[in-house]
TIVOGU-902977 format. One line per 3 residues: their letters; for each residue x, y, z of C-alpha. Coordinates in pm, whole numbers, plus 50000, padded with zeros to 5 digits. Example, Ala and Ser with C-alpha at 12.3 -4.5 7.8 and 13.67 -1.06 7.14 Angstrom:
<nodes>
as> 51230/49550/50780  51367/49894/50714
</nodes>
This chain:
<nodes>
xxx> 47922/48893/51713  47763/48734/51408  47741/49074/51235
xxx> 48110/49133/51301  48208/48798/51150  47991/48859/50843
xxx> 48134/49210/50800  48491/49079/50832  48421/48805/50577
xxx> 48268/49058/50337  48574/49284/50374  48806/48995/50292
xxx> 48606/48910/49984  48621/49270/49863  48986/49320/49955
xxx> 49119/49013/49779  49207/49093/49418  49014/48882/49172
xxx> 49229/48974/48872  49512/48728/48929  49741/48672/49222
xxx> 49945/48990/49203  49791/49291/49031  50000/49537/48839
xxx> 50053/49878/48990  49818/50033/48732  49541/49783/48823
xxx> 49603/49831/49196  49570/50209/49167  49254/50173/48955
xxx> 49112/49950/49230  49214/50216/49483  49004/50474/49300
xxx> 48706/50235/49317  48754/50147/49686  48963/50420/49852
xxx> 48898/50309/50211  49014/49955/50144  49317/50092/49961
xxx> 49408/50326/50249  49378/50035/50492  49602/49819/50273
xxx> 49865/50090/50230  49841/50172/50602  49904/49809/50693
xxx> 50202/49799/50459  50346/50119/50611  50296/49992/50966
xxx> 50446/49651/50893  50744/49806/50714  50805/50039/51005
xxx> 50770/49774/51275  51009/49546/51087  51259/49832/51043
xxx> 51237/49829/50663  51108/50187/50673  51234/50461/50904
xxx> 50950/50710/50923  51016/51053/51074  50881/51077/51429
xxx> 50662/51375/51336  50492/51192/51046  50147/51059/51132
xxx> 50014/50729/50999  49765/50920/50781  50046/51140/50650
xxx> 50256/50835/50566  49960/50674/50385  49908/50995/50188
xxx> 50276/51011/50090  50290/50648/49984  49962/50665/49791
xxx> 50085/50976/49608  50415/50804/49527  50234/50496/49396
xxx> 49999/50705/49181  50289/50898/49026  50466/50569/48956
xxx> 50150/50419/48803  50127/50716/48567  50468/50628/48420
xxx> 50441/50374/48138  50765/50207/48245  50632/50136/48596
xxx> 50260/50081/48536  50309/49710/48464  50525/49652/48771
xxx> 50364/49430/49033  50184/49625/49303  50384/49447/49573
xxx> 50713/49542/49410  50594/49902/49372  50493/49923/49740
xxx> 50837/49798/49841  51001/50053/49610  50787/50329/49762
xxx> 50893/50237/50116  51262/50232/50019  51236/50563/49834
xxx> 51026/50751/50089  51172/50636/50422  51513/50472/50381
xxx> 51686/50361/50698  52044/50467/50761  52294/50196/50682
xx> 52474/50042/50978  52777/49945/50766
</nodes>
């Protein structure tokens, strides 16, 4: 149990950005290249939360890994654009969810 607690604490220390409260998309993607597993876990959590809260409507045949791949690709393409690179990572993740898996309007 002690090893688990230490490992969880170490993961939190690594996962928390130290470059300010909200990193830019460019910084977030650079961090993703340095720590891809942590990045995939973060993106995966965002996808799952967005889906469970009905902000994202993922196709039934799309796996969690497939959704993470799609969102990571979208974020990387956005980070490569000078106009979007300085956007906050949180704002970019929200934009990715809306662009990739919009839910049908009930209006």
